[in-house]
C-alpha positions in Angstrom: 100.0 118.1 45.1 98.9 121.3 46.7 100.4 124.4 45.1 98.0 127.3 45.8 98.8 128.7 42.3 102.5 128.7 42.9 104.6 126.2 40.9 108.2 125.3 41.6 110.8 126.1 39.0 112.0 122.9 37.3 115.7 122.0 37.8 116.6 123.2 34.3 114.7 126.4 34.9 116.6 127.1 38.2 119.9 126.5 36.4 119.0 128.9 33.6 117.6 131.6 36.0 120.8 131.3 38.1 122.8 132.0 35.0 120.7 135.1 34.4 121.1 136.5 37.9 124.8 135.8 37.9 125.1 137.7 34.6 122.3 140.3 35.1 123.4 142.7 32.3 123.4 139.9 29.7 120.9 139.0 27.0 122.5 135.6 26.7 119.2 134.0 27.9 117.1 135.6 25.2 115.8 133.3 22.4 115.2 135.7 19.6 114.5 135.8 15.9 113.6 138.5 13.3 112.3 137.7 9.9 111.4 139.8 6.8 108.0 138.7 5.5 106.7 138.5 1.9 105.2 141.8 0.8 101.8 140.1 0.1 101.6 138.6 3.5 98.4 139.3 5.5 99.8 140.8 8.7 96.5 141.2 10.5 95.7 137.6 9.9 99.1 136.6 11.1 98.6 138.6 14.3 95.3 136.9 14.9 96.7 133.5 14.4 99.6 134.2 16.8 97.2 135.6 19.4 94.8 132.6 19.1 97.8 130.3 19.5 99.0 132.2 22.6 95.6 131.7 24.2 95.9 127.9 23.9 99.2 127.6 25.9 99.5 128.3 29.6 103.1 129.3 29.0 101.9 132.6 27.6 100.6 133.4 31.1 103.7 132.4 33.0 105.2 134.9 35.5 108.1 134.5 37.8 107.3 135.6 41.4 108.3 135.0 45.0 106.2 132.5 46.9 105.1 134.4 50.1 105.0 131.2 52.1 108.5 129.8 51.2 110.2 133.0 50.0 111.5 131.1 47.0 111.4 132.0 43.4 108.6 130.2 41.7 106.1 130.7 38.8 102.4 131.3 38.3 100.4 130.7 35.1 97.6 133.3 35.6 99.2 136.4 34.1 97.7 138.5 31.3 98.6 137.4 27.8 100.8 139.9 26.0 99.1 140.0 22.5 100.8 141.0 19.3 99.4 143.7 16.9 100.6 145.3 13.7 102.7 148.4 14.1 103.2 150.8 11.2 106.5 152.5 11.5 109.1 154.2 9.4 112.2 152.3 8.2 114.3 154.5 10.5 112.1 153.7 13.5 112.3 150.0 12.8 116.1 150.2 12.9 115.9 152.0 16.2 113.5 149.4 17.6 116.0 146.7 16.7 118.4 148.2 19.2 115.7 147.6 21.9 115.8 143.9 21.1 119.1 143.6 22.9 117.5 144.6 26.2 117.4 141.7 28.8 114.1 140.6 30.2 112.8 141.9 33.5 111.9 138.5 34.9 110.0 139.4 38.1 106.2 139.3 37.5 106.6 140.4 33.9 105.7 138.8 30.6 108.6 136.5 29.6 108.2 136.8 25.8 107.7 139.6 23.4 106.5 139.6 19.8 106.1 142.4 17.3 104.8 142.7 13.8 106.1 145.8 11.9 105.0 147.3 8.6 107.3 149.9 7.1 107.0 151.7 3.8 109.4 149.2 2.3 109.0 145.9 4.2 107.1 143.7 6.7 108.8 142.1 9.7 108.1 139.7 12.5 110.2 139.8 15.7 109.9 137.2 18.5 111.8 136.8 21.7 111.4 134.4 24.6 113.2 134.1 28.0 115.1 130.9 27.8 114.0 129.7 31.2 110.4 129.3 29.9 111.0 128.6 26.2 113.4 126.4 24.1 113.9 126.1 20.4 111.6 123.1 19.8 108.8 124.8 21.7 109.2 128.0 19.8 109.8 126.7 16.3 108.4 123.2 16.0 105.4 123.5 18.3 104.2 127.1 18.6 104.9 128.1 15.0 103.4 124.8 13.7 100.1 125.8 15.3 100.4 129.4 13.9 100.9 127.9 10.4 97.9 125.6 10.8 95.6 128.5 11.9 96.9 130.7 9.0 96.0 127.9 6.6 92.5 127.7 8.1 92.9 124.2 9.5 90.9 123.3 12.6 92.9 122.7 15.8 91.6 119.6 17.3 94.1 118.8 20.0 94.0 120.0 23.6 97.5 121.0 24.6 99.1 119.4 27.6 99.5 122.2 30.2 103.1 122.9 31.2 101.9 123.7 34.7 100.3 120.2 35.0 103.6 118.7 33.8 105.5 120.6 36.5 103.3 119.1 39.2 103.5 115.6 37.8 107.3 115.8 37.6 107.5 117.2 41.2 105.8 114.0 42.4 108.4 111.9 40.7 111.2 114.0 42.2 110.1 113.1 45.7 111.2 109.6 45.1 114.7 108.0 45.4 116.9 109.4 42.6 120.2 108.2 44.0 120.8 105.5 41.4 120.6 108.0 38.5 122.7 110.5 40.4 125.4 107.8 41.0 125.3 106.9 37.3 126.0 110.5 36.2 128.5 111.0 39.0 130.6 108.2 37.7 130.8 110.0 34.4 131.8 113.3 35.9 133.9 112.4 39.0 137.2 112.4 37.1 136.6 115.7 35.2 139.6 118.0 35.2 139.5 121.3 33.3 143.3 121.0 32.7 142.8 117.5 31.3 139.4 117.5 29.5 139.4 121.0 28.0 141.7 122.5 25.3 144.8 124.1 26.9 144.4 127.8 27.8 146.4 129.9 25.4 145.7 133.4 26.6 146.7 135.3 29.7 145.2 134.0 32.9 143.0 136.0 35.3 141.3 137.8 32.5 137.6 138.5 33.4 135.1 136.3 31.6 133.3 139.1 29.8 133.7 138.2 26.1 132.7 135.3 23.9 134.7 134.2 20.9 132.9 132.5 18.0 134.4 130.5 15.1 132.4 129.1 12.3 133.3 126.4 9.8 131.3 124.8 6.9 131.9 121.0 7.2 132.4 120.5 3.5 133.4 116.8 3.7 130.0 115.5 4.8 126.4 116.0 3.7 123.1 114.8 5.3 122.8 112.1 2.5 125.7 110.3 4.3 123.3 109.3 7.1 120.6 107.7 4.8 120.3 104.1 5.8 122.9 104.4 8.6 122.4 102.8 11.9 123.6 105.8 13.9 122.1 109.3 14.0 123.7 112.6 13.1 123.7 113.5 16.8 125.7 110.4 17.8 128.1 110.9 15.0 128.9 114.5 15.7 129.0 114.0 19.4 131.6 111.3 18.8 133.6 113.7 16.7 133.4 116.3 19.5 134.7 113.8 22.1 137.5 112.6 19.9 138.5 116.2 19.0 138.6 117.2 22.7 140.8 114.1 23.5 143.2 114.9 20.6 143.5 118.6 21.3 143.9 118.1 25.1 146.2 115.1 24.7 144.1 113.1 27.1 143.1 109.4 26.8 139.5 110.3 27.8 136.7 112.8 27.2 134.3 114.2 29.8 131.7 116.7 28.5 128.0 117.4 28.2 125.4 117.2 25.5 122.0 118.8 25.1 118.7 117.0 24.5 115.3 118.6 23.8 114.1 116.9 27.0 111.0 115.4 25.5 110.7 111.6 25.9 107.2 110.6 24.9 104.3 111.7 22.6 102.7 114.0 25.2 105.9 115.7 26.1 106.6 116.4 22.5 103.6 118.7 22.4 104.7 120.7 25.5 105.4 124.4 25.0 107.8 125.2 27.7 111.5 124.8 28.5 112.3 121.1 28.4 116.0 120.9 27.5 118.3 118.7 29.5 122.1 118.8 29.7 123.5 115.2 30.0 127.0 114.3 31.1 128.9 111.9 28.8 132.3 110.4 29.1 134.5 107.9 27.2 137.9 106.3 27.9 140.0 105.8 24.8 142.6 103.5 26.4 141.0 100.4 24.7 141.4 100.6 21.0 138.1 99.9 19.1 136.6 100.5 15.7 134.5 103.6 14.9 131.5 101.3 14.7 132.1 100.0 18.2 132.6 103.5 19.5 129.4 104.8 18.0 127.5 101.7 19.3 128.9 102.2 22.8 128.1 105.9 22.8 124.5 105.2 21.7 124.1 102.6 24.5 125.3 105.2 27.1 122.9 107.8 25.8 119.9 105.4 25.8 120.8 104.4 29.4 121.0 108.1 30.4 117.5 108.7 29.3 116.3 106.3 32.1 117.8 108.5 34.7 117.0 112.0 33.3 115.0 112.9 36.4 118.2 112.7 38.4 119.8 115.5 36.4 118.5 118.1 38.9 120.9 116.9 41.5 123.7 117.1 39.0 122.8 120.7 38.2 122.8 121.5 41.9 126.2 119.8 42.4 127.8 122.0 39.7 129.9 118.9 38.6 129.4 119.7 34.9 129.4 123.5 35.0 132.9 123.8 33.4 132.5 121.0 30.9 132.5 121.6 27.2 129.0 121.1 25.8 127.8 119.6 22.5 124.6 120.8 20.7 123.1 119.5 17.5 120.3 121.6 15.9 118.3 121.3 12.6 117.1 124.2 10.6 117.4 126.6 13.5 117.1 129.8 11.4 114.2 128.8 9.2 110.5 129.9 9.6 107.6 129.6 7.3 103.8 130.0 7.3 101.4 128.7 4.6 104.4 127.5 2.5 106.0 131.0 2.4 109.5 131.2 3.7 110.5 134.1 6.0 113.9 135.7 5.4 116.1 136.0 8.5 117.1 139.5 9.4 120.5 140.2 10.9 120.2 141.4 14.4 122.5 143.1 16.9 124.7 140.6 18.7 123.4 139.3 22.0 125.3 141.0 24.8 127.5 138.8 27.0 128.2 140.2 30.5 129.9 136.8 31.1 130.3 133.6 29.2 128.1 130.7 30.2 130.3 127.8 29.3 134.1 127.3 28.6 133.3 125.9 25.2 130.1 125.1 23.2 130.5 122.9 20.2 127.4 123.3 18.0 126.6 121.6 14.7 123.7 123.0 12.7 122.0 121.3 9.7 120.7 123.6 7.0 117.7 123.0 4.7 120.2 122.1 1.9 121.6 119.2 3.9 124.9 121.0 4.8 126.5 121.1 8.3 128.1 124.0 10.0 130.3 123.9 13.1 130.0 126.8 15.5 132.5 127.1 18.4 131.5 129.6 21.1 134.1 129.9 23.8 135.3 131.9 26.8 137.6 134.5 25.1 139.6 134.8 28.4 140.7 131.1 27.9 141.0 130.6 24.2 142.2 132.7 21.3 140.7 132.7 17.8 143.7 130.8 16.6 143.1 128.0 19.2 139.5 127.7 18.1 140.4 127.6 14.4 142.8 124.8 15.2 140.0 123.0 17.1 137.7 123.5 14.1 140.2 122.2 11.6 140.9 119.1 13.8 137.1 118.5 14.1 136.8 118.7 10.3 139.6 116.1 9.8 138.1 113.8 12.4 134.6 114.0 10.8 136.1 112.8 7.5 137.8 109.9 9.2 134.8 108.8 11.2 133.0 108.1 8.0 134.9 104.9 7.8 133.3 102.7 10.4 136.0 100.0 10.2 138.9 102.2 11.1 140.5 101.9 14.6 140.1 104.9 16.8 143.9 104.9 17.3 144.4 105.5 13.6 142.2 108.7 13.5 144.2 111.9 13.0 
């Protein structure tokens, strides 16, 4: 496929970039972390390992530009790498620099990531930030930092990374085929979606601008990761089921229509890709027929496995906007942990990301900690839902999680 150095944006990239442009003053598309490093950590060696890793991924050279022939936003992979170096600053200057970390990316023909290593008189820090339309959590934490760790340990890197730019062209060839079967599959899930029916009832004044995000957090104390040892179904299936049931109970509906996020990597090659690969899948369930928890989990797993076969059709779903207002479920493991050479980095509290608008009506996120505990995070549009409404949702979710642990109970008996 001829591209003349200009690569199309993937469907998920276009969706994320559109969110950025629609909310231009927001840093909601920044994927950022800051860690305090052990005092004996070799910062110069860390910088070299990071820079050597950057050289091995074409994503480090990615720039968003306008294709002069089509006048469309696209990407190139021939930009200069933005290397990291050790900066010695005062503690006061570091605090001032932290404020800069809330600045949104300038995405036109500029580096789409930034990394800094700071040494102050009292501490050592690493800060990293990536624009979400080129980077996701798995690429950042599980792939890039795994390579940094190997280099720091002195291990030889023997693999040749799959280029993200090559993947884009391979996918573009697939997208030229007939994707109507997959589109129809997802359309059937979404066609009956109604915000008044499949979202919690609005409990604040209407016509309030979508400028703020409300966040409610709950430690799910009635379940631990040990519960899933030897179980047929995964944590993801279980907590997605809990989300769908909670939505149905809170809304009073006999069905759930929502979305769930996947890391977008389906084979061994793709699991080594550093680039944004996430996909947002529609999912629906009709609770009219009474079944057991086991049957519900089994049916949900079958739907998800079938969805994977049609993932290339999701681009048409993004373009249609059919799932834009749906609640979204996200499951993440050890999202705030980072280590190199066996030494754990300590997360540093950062200024809150700025929200010039809220991306989704409701995000239901479950995070697993290193200790095997689960935390529920509810991020919602504060112009729709009050803190009290979200606390009620969290409490209901907690009750349903407990009841779902009995696979023989009927769905109608839950809550």
